[in-house]
N, C-alpha and C positions, 0 to 999 in steps of 0.2 A: 845253390847247393848241389853237389854232385849226386846226392842220394835223396830220394823223396821219402817222407815219413810214411809209416804204415797207414795213418789216417787219410793220406792223400791217394793211396793205391786202391784200385777196385777190389771188391771183396774176394774175387777168385784168385787174386795175387797175394793175399795175406793169410797167415795162419797165426793163432795166438802165440805159438811157441817160436815162430821164426818169421818176424815181420818183413825181412828182406828177401824171402824166398818162398815161392809157392810149392817148392819141391824139397822135401827133407833131404839133407845131404849136399845141397847146392847153396851157394851164396850168390846173390844178385846185387850188383852195384848199378843203380839206375842213373842215367844221364839226366841232367836238369832239363833237357829238351823233351824227354818222354812225357806225353800227355795222354792219360788214360781215356779221356773223352774221344780220342781219335782212334781207338783200338779197332774200329770197324771201317774207318775211313782214312787209309794211309795218305790219300791225296792231300789231306789237310796239312801235312808236314811241308809239302811243296807250296800250297796256297798261302800258308802263314810264313813262308820264308825260312823254315828250319832246315829244309833240304833243297839244295840247288837242282836245277834242271839237269838231268843226266848224271846225277851224283847219288851217293848213299850216305847214311849217317847211323852210327851205332846208338842204340837207345839203352842197352844194358850189357854189362859184362858179367859172365857167369863163370864161377870156379867151383871146384869141389875141394874137400879137405885134403885129399891126397896130392893135389897140385898137378894131377895127370890130365884132368879135364879142364878145358877152357872153351867157352862158347860166347857168341855175340848174337843178340837180337837187335834188329835194326830195321830201317826203312830205306827203300831204294827206288829211285826214279830212273826209268830207262826210256830212251827215245831212239827207236831203231833208225831214224833218219840221220842221226849222228854217225852211224856206221854205214850209211848208204843203203840201208835195207828198208823194205816196205813194212808198214805196220804203224799202229797207233801208240803214242806214248802211254806208259803205265806206271803206276806207283804201287809197290807191294812191300810187305814185310819180309825180312829174311832171317834165317838162322844159319850161322856158320858154327860148326862143331869140330873141335880139335881133341885129339888124344895123344899125349906125349909129344906135343908139338907138330903132329901130322894132321892135316885136314882129313876128316872123315866124310864130311859133306857140307855143301852150301846149297840151300834150297830157299825158294820163295813161297809165300803164303798170302792169301787174300785178307786174313785178319790176324791181329796180334794173338788172339786165343788159339788159332790154328798153329802159329809158330811156337807158342808156349806148350801146346800139346805135343808137338814134335820133339821139343826139348825134353819133356817128361818121358816120352817113349824111348828116346835114345839113351837117356840116363838110366832108366829102369832096365833096359837091355844090357847096358855095360856094367852097372854097379856091382852085380854079383861077381863079375870077373876081376874087379879091382880090389876086392877084399883080400 
């Protein structure tokens, strides 16, 4: 299933009035790959084969009612050696945020909750301007 049911989502991601979105005004479509048990351990997506080495995968697509905002929450594995750069491989969550088809930002976060908090902050900043 492309969308997980509210009963499968962690409490902080659900509200009684909007089971698909933790943030009023936004709709979240969850990937079948999203696993709430890994919200603090993004490396599990690589370990379990859901994300390939040096690749990324979207875990959720977020839209607003106006159609002006689109965002993706996902998980990314990076290996600096693939680019000939020193450093250890890392797995992180990411948030990419678009307004009217233009990228506003792409950032990484150590936990899914951190990425979700950034989504909330960005949307709350922009929402009054979209009305």
